C-alpha positions as CSV (number, residue, x, y, z in Angstrom):
1,M,0.0,0.0,0.0
2,E,1.2,3.5,-0.8
3,L,2.3,5.6,2.2
4,A,2.0,8.9,0.4
5,G,-0.6,11.1,2.1
6,K,-1.2,8.6,5.0
7,R,-1.3,10.1,8.4
8,I,0.9,8.1,10.7
9,G,1.4,8.5,14.4
10,F,4.9,7.4,15.4
11,A,5.1,6.7,19.2
12,L,8.4,6.1,21.0
13,T,8.7,4.5,24.4
14,G,11.7,4.2,26.7
15,S,13.8,1.5,25.0
16,F,16.6,4.0,24.5
17,C,19.0,1.5,23.1
18,T,16.9,1.1,20.0
19,F,16.2,4.8,19.3
20,E,19.1,5.1,16.8
21,D,17.8,2.0,15.0
22,I,14.4,3.4,14.4
23,M,15.6,6.8,13.0
24,N,16.1,5.4,9.5
25,P,12.6,3.9,9.2
26,L,11.2,7.2,10.6
27,Q,13.0,9.1,7.9
28,E,11.8,6.5,5.3
29,L,8.2,7.2,6.2
30,V,8.7,10.9,5.8
31,A,10.6,10.4,2.5
32,A,7.6,8.3,1.3
33,D,5.4,11.5,1.8
34,A,3.6,10.1,4.7
35,H,2.4,12.7,7.2
36,V,4.2,11.6,10.4
37,Y,3.2,12.8,13.8
38,P,5.7,12.0,16.7
39,I,4.5,10.9,20.1
40,M,6.6,10.1,23.1
41,S,6.0,8.5,26.4
42,D,6.8,10.5,29.6
43,M,10.1,8.6,30.1
44,A,11.2,8.8,26.5
45,F,10.4,12.5,26.4
46,R,12.2,13.6,29.5
47,L,14.9,11.1,30.5
48,D,18.5,11.3,29.5
49,S,20.4,8.0,29.0
50,R,23.7,6.7,27.9
51,F,22.3,6.7,24.4
52,G,21.7,10.4,24.3
53,S,20.0,13.3,26.1
54,A,16.3,13.7,25.9
55,N,16.7,17.1,24.4
56,S,18.9,15.8,21.5
57,W,16.4,13.0,20.7
58,R,13.4,15.5,20.8
59,E,15.3,17.9,18.5
60,R,16.2,15.1,16.1
61,I,12.6,13.7,15.9
62,C,11.1,17.1,15.4
63,A,13.7,17.9,12.6
64,I,12.9,14.6,10.8
65,T,9.1,15.0,11.0
66,G,8.7,18.7,11.0
67,R,6.2,18.5,13.8
68,N,6.0,19.1,17.5
69,I,5.9,16.0,19.7
70,I,2.7,14.9,21.4
71,H,3.9,14.2,24.9
72,S,1.0,14.4,27.3
73,I,-2.2,12.4,27.8
74,D,-4.4,15.4,27.1
75,Q,-2.6,16.1,23.8
76,A,-3.1,12.4,22.8
77,E,-6.7,12.1,23.7
78,P,-8.1,13.9,20.6
79,I,-6.5,11.3,18.3
80,G,-9.6,9.2,18.6
81,P,-12.5,11.6,18.3
82,N,-10.7,13.5,15.5
83,K,-9.7,10.3,13.7
84,L,-6.2,11.8,13.3
85,F,-4.3,8.8,12.1
86,D,-4.6,6.1,9.5
87,L,-1.9,4.0,11.3
88,L,-0.3,4.3,14.7
89,I,3.3,2.8,15.0
90,I,4.8,2.2,18.5
91,A,8.5,2.0,17.9
92,P,10.2,1.0,20.1
93,C,7.5,-0.6,22.3
94,T,8.9,-1.6,25.7
95,G,7.6,-4.6,27.7
96,N,6.0,-2.1,30.1
97,T,4.0,-0.5,27.3
98,L,3.2,-3.9,25.8
99,A,1.8,-5.0,29.2
100,K,-0.3,-1.8,29.5
101,L,-1.7,-2.3,26.0
102,A,-2.6,-5.9,26.7
103,N,-4.4,-5.0,29.9
104,A,-6.1,-1.8,28.8
105,I,-4.1,0.5,31.1
106,T,-4.1,4.1,29.8
107,D,-1.6,6.2,31.8
108,T,0.9,7.5,29.3
109,P,0.6,9.6,26.1
110,V,1.5,6.5,24.1
111,T,-1.2,4.2,25.7
112,M,-3.7,7.0,25.4
113,A,-2.8,7.4,21.7
114,A,-3.3,3.7,21.2
115,K,-6.6,3.6,23.0
116,A,-7.9,6.6,21.2
117,H,-6.8,5.2,17.8
118,L,-8.2,1.7,18.4
119,R,-11.7,3.1,19.1
120,N,-11.8,3.9,15.3
121,G,-10.9,0.3,14.4
122,R,-7.7,1.4,12.8
123,P,-4.4,-0.5,12.8
124,I,-1.6,-0.3,15.3
125,L,1.9,-1.6,14.4
126,I,4.2,-2.6,17.3
127,H,8.0,-2.7,17.1
128,I,8.8,-4.7,20.2
129,S,11.9,-4.2,22.2
130,T,11.8,-5.9,25.6
131,N,14.1,-8.0,27.8
132,D,11.1,-10.1,29.0
133,G,9.2,-10.9,25.8
134,L,9.7,-14.6,26.4
135,G,9.4,-14.2,30.2
136,L,6.6,-12.6,32.2
137,N,5.6,-10.5,29.2
138,A,5.0,-13.6,27.0
139,K,1.3,-13.7,28.0
140,N,0.8,-10.1,27.1
141,L,2.5,-10.6,23.8
142,G,0.2,-13.6,23.2
143,M,-2.8,-11.5,23.9
144,L,-1.8,-8.8,21.5
145,L,-0.9,-11.2,18.8
146,A,-4.5,-12.4,18.9
147,A,-6.0,-8.9,19.1
148,H,-7.9,-7.3,16.2
149,H,-6.2,-4.3,14.4
150,I,-2.8,-5.0,16.1
151,Y,0.2,-6.0,13.9
152,F,3.9,-6.5,14.7
153,V,7.1,-5.7,13.0
154,P,8.8,-9.1,12.6
155,F,10.9,-9.9,15.7
156,G,13.3,-12.4,17.2
157,Q,15.7,-13.1,20.0
158,D,18.5,-10.6,19.9
159,D,20.8,-12.5,22.2
160,P,19.5,-16.0,23.0
161,V,22.6,-17.0,25.0
162,N,23.0,-14.1,27.3
163,K,19.4,-12.7,27.3
164,P,17.2,-15.7,26.5
165,T,13.8,-13.9,27.1
166,S,14.7,-10.8,25.1
167,L,12.9,-9.9,21.9
168,V,13.6,-7.1,19.5
169,A,11.9,-6.3,16.2
170,D,13.9,-5.7,13.0
171,P,13.9,-2.0,12.1
172,T,14.6,-2.7,8.5
173,K,11.2,-4.4,8.2
174,L,9.3,-1.5,9.8
175,V,8.2,0.3,6.6
176,A,7.1,-2.9,4.9
177,A,5.2,-3.9,8.0
178,A,3.5,-0.5,8.0
179,Q,2.4,-1.0,4.5
180,H,1.0,-4.4,5.3
181,A,-0.8,-3.1,8.5
182,L,-2.5,-0.4,6.5
183,A,-3.8,-3.1,4.2
184,G,-5.0,-5.1,7.3
185,K,-2.3,-7.8,6.9
186,Q,0.6,-9.0,9.1
187,L,4.0,-9.0,7.4
188,Q,5.4,-12.5,7.3
189,P,7.4,-14.3,8.5
190,L,6.6,-12.8,11.9
191,L,9.3,-14.7,13.8
192,I,12.8,-14.1,12.4
193,Q,16.3,-14.9,13.4
194,R,18.1,-11.7,14.5
195,K,21.6,-11.1,13.4
């Protein structure tokens, strides 16, 4: 499906180690003439990490998208009533956010965006990045895999020996997965071997 003219919410949560990896797909969406609206969770928006300062990430995301970041629950709430997006991408999606989505907890700008967007029966694409995807969060992953209107960027174990429960999506497949999600399809294969 063509991305040109599509309104896409792009929500980042606090898996700071994958921020750099998702900058290229973010740029690709903009280059494809999609209208990309950035959203950040509270932690992603305000916390510095060893992967960069919050301010530097905010500036970079705004420069790529040309838009201000939605970063509060009250800013995210109108997404549903106003039918703002054709697709909502959560990239990266932490285990914490995954659990909240699976259990209908709406206490961050990202989970509010998801709840507001889903009320319109529109697709959400999840780019998972969590150390417990095959641990305590496996049940939440299973719930979302079976949920209507929720799709995943293909994912796999990023370090099976040292982190056997960790799952991370492949950022090089994000744009293709977005095109599939807009068409109501899951990009396959879903489970991949990470390099």
